[in-house]
N, C-alpha and C positions, 0 to 999 in steps of 0.2 A: 669193215674188214671184208676181204674178197672171199665170197663163198666158192667161187670157181677154184681158187687156190686150195681151199680146204678139200674140195671134192677131188682135186688132183692128188693131194697127199693121201687121201683115203684109197683112191684107186691104186696108188703106188704100193700101199700095204697089201692090198688084195692081190696085186700082180705078184708080189713076193711070197704069197701064200702063207702069210703070218697067221698062226692059229687065232690069235686075238690081238687087237690093237685099239687104242682110243686116242683121239686127237682133241686137244683143248686149245682153241684159238681165241685169244683175248685181245680186246682193244678198249681198256678201261680208262676212265678219267678220274683224277683224284686231286683234292685240294687239302692242304694242312696249314693252319695258322696258329702261332703260339705267341702270347703276350706275357711279359713279366713286368710287374710294377708299372703298368701304364704304357709300356713301350712294346712295339712289335719286334720280337726277337727273331722270328722265323716265319716265312710265308712262301709256300711252294705250291705250284699247280702244274700238272703234267699228265702225260699219257703213259700207261703201262701196256705195251703191245708186244705180241709174239705168239709162238706156238709151243706147246709141250706135247710130245708124242711118247706114248708108253706101249710097249709090246710085251706079250707073254709068249715065249717060245721055248719049247722043251722043258717046261716047268719052272722057268726063271723069268724074272722081269728084266726089262731094259728100258731106261728112260733117258730122254735128252730134250733140250729146248733150244730155241733160237728164233731168228726172224721168220715170219710166216713164209716169205718169198724164198727162203732157203730151206724149204721143207725136205728136199732130197738129202741135204747135208745132215739135217736133224735126224732123219730116219737112219742114215748111215751111223750116226753117233749112238742112236738107241740100239742098233744091232751090235755095235762094239761093246756097249755096256752090258747087253744081254750075254755076250760071250764071256765077259769077265765074271758075271754073276753065275753062269753055268759052272765055272771052275770051283766056285765057293759054296754052291747050294748044298744044303743038308737033306732037303726033301723037295719033292715036286710041289709047285704051287698050282692050284687049279681053282676055278671060279664057280660059285653057285649060279645056277641058271636064273635069269630074270626076264621079264617081258621086254620086248623091243618097244621103245617109246619114240614118238615123233611129236614135237611140240614147239611152239614159238610163243613167248610171252614177254610182257613188259610190266615191271613193278609199278604200282600206282604212286603218283606224286600229285598232291594238291597244289603245291608250289614247286615247280620244277627247279632242279639245281642250276640249270643254265639260264633260268630267267632271273636269278638273283646275282647281282654283280659282285666281283671280287672285293671291291671296296665296302660293300654292305656286309659281307661276311667278316671282314676285319672289324667293322663297327660292332657286330654281334659279340666278337671276342673282347673288344675293349669295354663294351657295356658290362659283360660279366666281371671284368677286372675292376671297373669303377665301383661296382656294387660291393666289392670286398673291402673297400677302404675303411680304415678305423685306426685310431692311434695305437691300438694294441696289436694290430696286424702288421707284421714286419716284412712279410713277403707275400706277393700275390701272383699266381700263375693261372692263365686261362688258355684253353685249347679248343680249336674247332677243326673237325675233320669230316670230309665227305668223300664218298667213293661211288661212282656209277660203274658198276661191274657189268661189262658187256662181253658175253662169252658164247662160243659155239662149241658144243660137244658132239662128236660123231664117233661111232665105233664100227668095227668090221662086222658086228652082229646086225647092224641096221639102225641102231639108235641115232637119232638126230634131234638135238635140243638147242634152240637159239633163244637167248634171254638177255634181258637188261634189268638189273636190280639196283636201286639206289639205297645207300646207307648214309645217315647223318648222325654225328654225335658231338657233344660238347662236354668239357670237363673243367672244373675249377678247383684250385688248391690254395687255401689260406693258411699261413703260418703265424700263430699268435705267440707272443713272447712276453714274459714278465720275469725280470731278474734272470735266473739261470733256467727257468722253466719254459719249455717250448711244447706247443700242442699244434697238430695239423688238423685242419678241417677240409673235407673233400665233398664234392657234389658232382653228379654227372647226369646227362640225359642222352637219349639216342633212340633211333627206331629205323625200321625199313620203310623208307618213304622220302619225301622231299623236305624243303626248308620250312614247311608248316610246323615242323618240330618246335620252332621258337614261339609259335602261337599256343602250343600245348603247355609249355613251361618256358618262360622268357629267360634270356641270358641274365637279366638282373636278378631274377628269382634264383637262378643257378648260383650266382656269385653270393647272394645273401645267405643261402643255405650253407655254403662252405664257410663263410665268415661266422655264422651263428654257431656251427659245430666247433670251430676253433675256439671262440670266445667262451662258450658255455663249458667246454671241456677244460679250459684253463682255470675257470673259477671253481670247478668241482673238486672234491677230495679224491684221493687215490683209494682204490679198493684194496683190501687185504687179500693177498693171494691165498687161494685155497680151493677146495672142491665143494661146489654148491649145486643145489637144484636150480635149473634155469628154464626160462622161456626164451626161445630164439625167434627173432622176427623173420619175415619172408625173404629178406636179402641174405640172411645167414642160412636159412633153409636152402636157398639156391646155391650158396657158396659151399656148404657142406655136401649137398647132393652132387654138385659138379666136381669140386676139387677132391674131396675125400672118397666118396663112393663112386662117382662117375668114371674118373680116370682109372680106378681099379677094375672097372668093368669093360674097358676098351679091348676089343677082340684081338688087335695086333699085339698089345702089351701082355695080355693075360695068357697068351700061348706059352710064354716062357717064365713068367713070374707074377707076383701079386697076391694079395690076401683073398681074392675071390677065385683064384685058380682052383679048378677041381671041385667047385661048390655048386655047380648047376643042380637044381632040384633040392637043394638043402636050405634049411632055415638060417638066414643071416641077419634077420631083423625082427623086431617086435611084430606080431600079427597085425597091428594097426598101420603098418608102413607099406605104402606103395612107392617105389622109386621109378619115376617116369622121365623119359627123354622124348620130347615131342617136337620134331621138326615141322610138323603140320600145323602147329599152333600159330595161326596167323595174327590173331589179336588176343590180348589179355587185358582185362579191365578197360576195354575200349581202345587200347593203344596198340599199334603194330609191334609185334615181338621182334627183338633184335636177332634172335636165333632162328627165325623162320626160314625154311628152305622148301621150295616146291619140289626140287630134285637134288640129290647129292651129285658129286662130280664123277659118278659112274652111271648116272641116269636112273638111279633107284629113287622112287618117290619118297619125300620126307614123310614121316609117319609117327604115330604115337606108339612108343614102345614101353611096355612094363618090364623094366629090368628086374625089379623086385615086386612081387605081387603077394599080398598077405604075409609079408615077411620072408617069402621063399624066393631065392634067386632063380628067375625064369629064363633069362637070356643074357648074352653079352651084347654090347654095341659092336656092330660089325661093318666091314666092307665085304665085297664079294668073296675075296680069298679066305678071310677068317670065318665067314659064314659057312663056306665049304669045309673048312678045317674042323669046325665044331658041329657040323650038320645042323645048322640053325638057319632060320629064315633071314635073308638080308634085311637089315634094319634101316638102311638109308643114311649111314653115318660116314660115308667116304667123302672127305672134303680136302681141298687144296687151297692154300691162300691165294695162289696166282698160277699162271700158266707155267712158270719156271720151276715149280716144285711138284713132286708126285703126290698123288692122293694118299692120305692116311686116315685112320679112324678118328673122328672128332665128334664131340657132342653138339647139341643144338640148344633147346630150352629144357633144362634139367632141374627137377624139383621133387620133393617128397609130398605126397598127397595121402589123405586118410583112406586106408583100405576098409575101415569100418569105424563106427562110433565117432563121426566127425564132431569137433568141438569148436565153439566160438572162442575168440581171443580172450574174452574175459573169463571164460570157463577154464582156460589153460592157466591163467594167472591164479585163479582160485585153487586150482588143482595143485600147483606148486606151493602155494600158501606163503612160504618164506624162502627167499632166494634172490635171484636177479633176472631182470629182463635185459637182454642184449639186442641192440639194433644197429643197422647200417654196417654190415660186414664188408671187409675188403682186405686184400693182400694176404700174406701168410705163406706158409710152407707145408708141403705134403710129401710124404714118403709112401707111395702106393705099394712098395714091396713089404715094408714093415707094417704099413697100415696106420701110420701116425699122422697127425695134422696139428697145425697151429695157425689160427686166424686172428685177424684184428676185428675189433668192434668199436665203432666211433661213439656209440651212445650206450650207457650202462645205467640202469635204474634199479634201486632196491625194491624187492617185493616183500612187503611185511603184512602179515595177517590177511593175505589175499588182496592187498591194495598196492598199486604202484606208487612209490615214494621218491626218496632223494636220488638225485642224479650224481653219478660218479664219473671220473675221468675215463677217456678212451682206454681200452684194455685189450687183452688177448684171451682166447680160449684155446685149450689144447686137449687132445684125447686120442683114443684109438678108434679107427673107423668102425670095426665090427662091434666093439663094445658099445659105442654110441648108438648104432643102429638098433641094438637090443634094448638100450636104455630109454629110447623114445617112448613116452607113455601117452602122448596125445598129439593129434595133428588137426589143424584147422584147414578147411577147404577154401577159405576166403583169400583169393589171389590178390596180391598187393599191386602197387604201381610199378609196372615193368621198367619205367625210366630209371629206377633206383638200382637196377641190377645189370644194366647193359655193360658189355666189356668185350675185350678181345682175349681169348684163351690162347696161351702159348704152348706149343708142343713140337719138339724136333725142329726148332727154328722157324716154325710157321705160326701164324696167328689166325684165328677164326672168330667171327662175330657170334656171341652167345648171350643168353641171359633172359631171365624171367623172374619176377618176384612172386613167391608162392605164399602159402599160409604160414602161420606161426607153429612152432613145435614146443612141446614140453619134454624136457630131458631130466631123468631122475637125478643125475649129477654129472658135472664136468669140471675140469680145472679152469678157474678164472684167474687171470692176473699172472 
């Protein structure tokens, strides 16, 4: 991408005496491959290129995007958007102060994306498909995705960050059927890095795990719906922390609604609970974290934020405008999926960690004594206004007399966010395999890479099934 053109766009904003403006110029590469039942159903590779320009003028935003070489037209559109927003604004927007940053960095790759051919990436996907084969498996889907995000961020304040970050992920879905009974098994892997991902966990291991979950789930009995004491594994720790608690703590959302609105400084969880969002978490269990960011898309460094500390709500997750609104320190959570959408508040690596009295996994099982162990969370629904959630769990095991016993079919858990935070009675610090929790979080039509697998949780009771 042409740095000269970016510099000209920045100069144009300065000449117009815009109080604040940021420019995000992108020239990213991406590849996606999907196979179904041994056939390549879709395969695309291409470039996502352009510029997004955001201005803050007279207390209102204006945003527009387009081709980089048409930056003057994009600035004109951003000014027009600003005028429209001025007519509708209810209050002035202003930004928290941050340090000016100048940096240039490239994400590490042991096996570079462009050193592995497209045909070989198709073979990875077909390998995951073949590993799912079984007479009981009636449908097999495998997916490969890579993104080399190449971005330049400059602001009228003087920040200039140029970076290149690689993401790779794979996904497998097996559908087992016997008679009228159908069970899905899922597996996924991903990291910030190169194609060395398939050396950490092979495509065949990915497919085998999806198949195993489907077949074992089909053989297992159904659990009787009810309220039970439970232990939740590290994937559900992340799922609950992100979906139920984390979205409720996003500073743009909580200005108008949500169960955590107005609760700063108040007790919202058991004193053993720390809720952490850590964009600076580069590695977990020796593997590159999918939610790692060196900087957010406003140039604020990714950092470790204690949203809840010792059960007390300490901060919201913020961009610069919501930081100023709440008079909070910017947390480095302003992210945009691509150049053609504006920045919004997003999470990174979100999880619950023990504030005190850390417990081993086996101690949590013994603490619950009789109930269920739920593992491999995924999917579900959350209402951050009402504070309710419903998640899936691919694996369910009975806990009887402090021992893990019979396996049951995949099920769901449901509850209230604040009630569940208060009912957590024990937390393990033993971080799990981050490959099990990678994903793309959706919000306002945008997706963002997130995920980390944390320690297990003991919960006094929750609705299962």
